[in-house]
N, C-alpha and C positions, 0 to 999 in steps of 0.2 A: 771468592775464588771459585765457585763452580759457574760464575757469569764468564770469567775468563776461559774455561774448558769449553763453554758454550761456542764462546765466541771465536776460539779456535777451531771448533768442529766445525763451523760454518763457513771461514776462512778456506778449511781446507776442501771443504765440499763445491765451495765455489770456482776454487782452484783447479779444481778435478773437473767440473762440467765446463769452465772454461778451454780445458786442453780437449777435453771430447769434441767440442763444438769445433774447434779448430783442426783438429784432426778430420772431421766430416767436411767441413768445408775446402779442406786440401783436397781430399779423395773427391768431393764434387766436382771441383775445378777441373782434376785432372781428367776427370771423365768427359767433362763438358770438351776440353781441349782436346783430346782423342778421337769426339766425335766430330767435332767441326774439321778436324784434320781429315778424318775420314769421309766427310762429305765433300768438302773440297778438295779431295785427292785427284788424280787425273783418270781415274776410272769411271765411265758414265754409270748411270744408276741404272739396276737391272731392270730389263725391258719386262713389261707386263705380259700376259695373255695376249693373243690377237685371235679373232674368228677367222676360221680358214675355210670357212662357209660348208657344204658336203663334203665328208670324206668316202672314199671308194677303197674297197680292201684288195690290194694288188697279193695275190696268191703267191706269185713266185718270190717275194722278197718276205711275204710275210708282215707287212704291217701296212696300216690306212695312209693314205695319202689324200691330198685335196684333190676334188673331180675334176676332172679338164672341161673349159669353159669353151663353149662355142661348139 
């Protein structure tokens, strides 16, 4: 009789483990789908920083602007 109890506990543990793995894989698949749609969406990827060269302070507006060339 104790073997039957142990077997039932192992079966219940295997079932719970199966359900947890199934739920985790469903969540991962949904996240991958969301990221895939986001990457293939209409908006372009964000632009990175670019080098503006030497900056000069504009006292009138109070901001730094790229130096005039030439």
